[in-house]
VEXLUMFI-417002 format. One line per 4 residues: number of its first residue (from 0); their letters; for each residue y, z, x of N, C-alpha, C, CB. Coordinates in steps of 0.001 Angstrom, whole numbers, plus 500000, padded with zeros to 6 digits. Glycine has a CB too. Layout:
# VEXLUMFI-417002
NUM = A = Y Z X Y Z X Y Z X Y Z X  ...
END
This chain:
# VEXLUMFI-417002
0 = VQLQ = 706010 476312 784380 707244 475521 784309 708279 476044 785369 707851 475595 782842  708846 475163 786075 709850 475584 787001 711214 474842 786641 709371 475277 788491  712246 475571 786693 713566 475008 786311 714500 475173 787510 714167 475729 785012  715121 474166 787913 716044 474172 789059 717404 473698 788569 715518 473261 790234
4 = ASGG = 718354 474616 788569 719753 474229 788180 720519 473988 789437 720472 475338 787305  721507 473060 789220 722402 472651 790338 723683 472165 789707 721750 471517 791261  724647 471979 790553 725904 471397 790155 727033 472392 790102 725758 470751 788847  726772 473640 790291 727829 474631 790224 728696 474481 791499 727231 476094 790090
8 = GLVE = 729757 475258 791450 730749 475198 792604 732071 475857 792210 731028 473691 793045  732995 475553 793064 734344 476074 792897 735261 474935 792383 734881 476670 794253  735905 475175 791259 736785 474235 790717 738076 474854 790182 736098 473500 789673  739178 474161 790138 740454 474714 789633 740450 474627 788145 741687 473968 790214
12 = TGGY = 741228 475489 787545 741411 475424 786092 741755 474061 785666 742466 476371 785629  741265 473661 784508 741471 472313 784052 740538 471233 784543 742765 471943 784389  739752 471614 785552 738827 470733 786119 737520 470656 785368 738598 471108 787477  736607 469917 785962 735259 469773 785288 734100 469801 786220 735187 468489 784520
16 = LRLS = 732985 470136 785700 731733 470168 786446 730634 469730 785518 731442 471577 787032  729631 469103 786114 728449 468771 785313 727248 469483 785962 728220 467190 785230  726660 470372 785314 725484 471059 785711 724226 470276 785358 725456 472406 785087  723257 470367 786217 721939 469670 785960 720857 470728 786066 721659 468458 787009
20 = CVAS = 719779 470460 785342 718588 471292 785393 717464 470448 785306 718536 472313 784339  716668 470479 786392 715361 469694 786450 714228 470539 786136 715116 469069 787814  713328 470100 785241 712140 470892 784874 710996 470209 785536 711924 471007 783305  710059 471045 785966 708785 470523 786462 707665 471408 786042 708795 470384 787968
24 = GRTS = 706478 470882 786126 705291 471788 785919 704742 471717 784521 705660 473241 786219  705536 471201 783619 705050 471051 782218 705926 470003 781565 705100 472433 781402  705464 469454 780390 706229 468420 779730 707431 469006 779016 705358 467661 778755  708463 469172 779786 709680 469814 779233 710278 468987 778129 710728 470036 780326
28 = SSFT = 709998 467714 778106 710518 466837 777019 710007 467232 775690 710162 465399 777262  709104 468151 775546 708591 468523 774294 709249 469749 773710 707175 468726 774408  710124 470318 774505 710639 471604 774169 712206 471669 774254 710009 472631 775088  712730 472634 773480 714159 472905 773535 714562 473406 774902 714554 473913 772473
32 = MGWF = 715678 472891 775359 716264 473317 776651 717681 473960 776304 716401 472026 777705  717971 474913 777051 719359 475615 776760 720019 475998 778060 719195 476969 775851  721196 476312 777921 722046 476896 778941 722678 478266 778516 723147 475901 779285  722640 479193 779415 723246 480462 779285 724162 480729 780404 722248 481503 779190
36 = RQTP = 725001 481719 780272 725787 482120 781454 725969 483627 781476 727168 481418 781467  726200 484201 782621 726273 485578 782731 727289 486010 783841 724903 486108 782989  728017 487036 783506 728954 487595 784492 728510 489046 784726 730483 487512 783988  728904 489559 785856 728487 490910 786199 728801 491991 785170 729107 491280 787459
40 = GKER = 727749 492716 784855 727906 493800 783933 727918 493397 782444 729146 494505 784258  727606 492151 782200 727501 491644 780822 726179 491028 780517 728561 490646 780556  725885 490951 779289 724605 490298 778867 724781 488765 779043 724228 490667 777321  723628 488197 779156 723514 486717 779230 724075 486148 777889 721965 486248 779476
44 = EFVA = 724927 485232 778003 725573 484609 776881 725034 483160 776564 727063 484568 777156  724739 482890 775381 724306 481544 775029 725412 480561 775160 723767 481504 773643  725155 479444 775674 726211 478378 775831 725838 477174 775004 726389 477948 777341  724582 476650 775144 724257 475418 774434 722754 475162 774519 725052 474218 775015
48 = AASA = 722306 474427 773491 720882 474081 773513 720706 472615 772959 720038 475139 772645  719625 472026 773495 719363 470643 773032 717862 470607 772544 719641 469545 774237  717632 469845 771486 716281 469757 770992 715465 468883 771974 716257 469173 769535  714158 468836 771764 713288 468158 772651 713666 466733 772876 711943 468234 772162
52 = SGSR = 714081 466069 771839 714505 464649 771988 715970 464494 772358 714247 463891 770699  716674 465628 772220 718145 465584 772552 718942 465090 771333 718423 464627 773802  718286 464834 770234 718981 464346 769077 719786 465409 768411 718034 463767 768120  719347 466669 768565 720045 467802 767936 720541 468716 769061 719094 468590 766926
56 = TNVI = 721834 469161 768940 722369 470045 769935 723182 471155 769300 723205 469278 770915  723291 472207 770040 724097 473378 769456 724861 473859 770640 723171 474599 768779  726132 473912 770471 727071 474468 771491 727774 475652 770772 728161 473332 772038  727893 476776 771468 728531 477918 770857 729970 477499 770401 728569 479136 771869
60 = DSLK = 730389 478047 769305 731634 477601 768676 732810 477700 769679 731931 478454 767398  732859 478783 770448 733942 478996 771326 734030 477961 772403 733847 480312 771907  733067 477232 772655 732984 476244 773739 733021 474768 773260 731709 476480 774522  732901 474614 771934 732872 473284 771421 734180 472585 771704 732577 473294 769951
64 = GRFD = 734070 471288 772054 735268 470611 772440 735501 470542 773974 736412 471284 771786  734946 471506 774702 735028 471485 776070 733735 471302 776748 735635 472635 776505  732591 471892 776218 731291 471840 776835 730471 470947 775976 730649 473239 776999  729497 470249 776619 728578 469429 775908 727205 469345 776611 729170 468064 775736
68 = ISRD = 726122 469379 775860 724796 469379 776410 724174 468064 776150 723958 470490 775847  723407 467592 777100 722595 466356 776832 721370 466426 777741 723440 464993 777104  720451 465572 777538 719243 465496 778324 718737 464138 778573 718219 466243 777702  718022 463925 779658 717396 462691 779968 715976 462973 780254 718065 461990 781114
72 = NSKN = 715135 462748 779252 713728 463149 779371 713001 462281 780405 713020 463047 777998  713466 461089 780659 712877 460307 781690 712994 460877 783063 713448 459012 781675  714017 461855 783230 714290 462479 784467 713898 463957 784315 715777 462294 784873  713355 464383 783243 713126 465858 782945 714325 466709 783280 711910 466399 783738
76 = TVYL = 715444 466197 782845 716737 466822 783249 717600 467109 781982 717534 465864 784260  718166 468285 781934 719191 468570 780913 720492 468876 781666 718762 469790 779957  721549 468399 780985 722871 468512 781603 723857 469390 780800 723457 467129 781776  724785 469969 781439 725860 470694 780758 727113 470117 781350 725771 472286 780941
80 = QMNN = 727836 469439 780546 729151 468898 780923 730220 469877 780541 729416 467534 780258  730961 470284 781507 731945 471290 781257 733390 470735 781662 731567 472605 782061  734216 470669 780655 735522 470126 780852 736609 471111 780636 735720 468997 779987  737776 470775 781185 738923 471718 781006 738585 473157 781259 739467 471610 779620
84 = LKLE = 738005 473360 782415 737460 474697 782693 738530 475676 782770 736670 474730 783953  738210 476923 782405 739114 478073 782381 738570 479158 783222 739343 478574 780978  739530 480069 783585 739063 481231 784428 737940 481930 783914 740096 482206 784615  737916 482106 782492 736888 482831 781900 735535 482119 781814 737317 483214 780612
88 = DTAV = 735482 480913 782378 734142 480249 782432 733451 480553 783696 734253 478741 782285  734079 481349 784586 733394 481723 785823 732231 482626 785465 734362 482429 786825  731045 482225 785980 729725 482859 785638 728684 482186 786487 729358 482722 784082  727513 482831 786373 726313 482213 786838 725670 481502 785585 725335 483296 787513
92 = YFCA = 725413 480310 785738 724852 479560 784616 723360 479298 784831 725606 478228 784428  722585 479573 783753 721143 479511 783857 720683 478442 782829 720470 480945 783592  719691 477679 783207 719062 476825 782250 717699 477529 781876 718864 475335 782845  717294 477190 780652 716069 477811 780178 715316 476887 779185 716395 479163 779514
96 = LSLS = 714066 477167 779079 713169 476343 778216 712607 477278 777130 711973 475655 779072  712704 476833 775920 712225 477554 774791 711009 476804 774149 713374 477748 773777  709975 477573 773752 708851 476980 773108 709150 476781 771602 707605 477850 773322  710287 477251 771174 710591 477105 769785 711078 475661 769481 711643 478143 769375
100 = GNLP = 710815 475190 768294 711254 473927 767885 712698 473857 767428 710403 473474 766855  713332 475096 767251 714643 475201 766793 715645 475168 767978 714783 476451 765978  716813 475513 767796 717743 475590 768805 718271 477060 768956 718842 474610 768524  717368 477929 769449 717713 479296 769532 718876 479656 770421 716589 480001 769952
104 = SYAE = 719613 480693 769994 720735 481120 770791 720497 482496 771402 721987 481128 769954  719281 483019 771244 719009 484313 771817 718100 484122 773013 718380 485265 770780  718501 484855 774036 717775 484670 775338 716279 485015 775230 718421 485559 776445  716008 485905 774329 714618 486331 774144 713718 485221 773648 714558 487478 773185
108 = RYRY = 714325 484219 773064 713610 483077 772577 713256 482030 773638 714398 482453 771524  713687 482243 774780 713471 481298 775869 712384 481921 776815 714852 480995 776653  711430 481120 777103 710276 481577 777912 710445 481412 779426 709050 480829 777487  711123 480312 779808 711137 479959 781187 712672 479874 781602 710331 478574 781431
112 = WGRG = 712960 480348 782790 714317 480383 783242 714443 479897 784716 714863 481798 783088  715582 479213 784948 715896 478793 786318 716634 479922 786947 716730 477471 786369  716927 479807 788236 717573 480853 788960 719095 480862 788742 717253 480718 790415  719675 479888 788271 721107 479962 787985 721967 479302 789141 721516 481469 787785
116 = TQVT = 723091 478814 788691 723994 478234 789629 725408 478833 789340 723972 476655 789525  726098 479102 790420 727333 479755 790254 728422 478795 789942 727657 480526 791434  729278 479091 788955 730516 478317 788644 731680 479295 788726 730450 477618 787192  732608 478892 789670 733735 479681 789901 734964 478796 789577 733741 480229 791352
120 = VSS = 735848 479316 788681 737012 478545 788294 738237 479401 788859 737072 478304 786637  739052 478745 789636 740150 479379 790211 741451 478888 789704 740093 479244 791608  742495 479634 789823 743844 479284 789328 744564 478473 790359 744666 480542 788980
END
């Protein structure tokens, strides 16, 4: 499985971005997809996950109301919509695929990872 994340960039506080992650090499539509983020010196932090069908999602409580995850299996793509961005959202964002049928929030539960896309929020 190969995962390619895109959509990062530089945005001002209060702005928005939509990240995309395209999966190839395996039927990603059968598996949970998730987003994590990481800043230098810190562990990778869970952001959101979507079930194989996309009917179930899980967004970390601290980001609910601003971030949302969705997927389009016809395009083998999972999205992370990020609204009202804050300085503390600056990070490298990674998409990942889990072989678990649940919506895991631990990075160890994800088997495949993309390279990440940088999101920088400026004041």
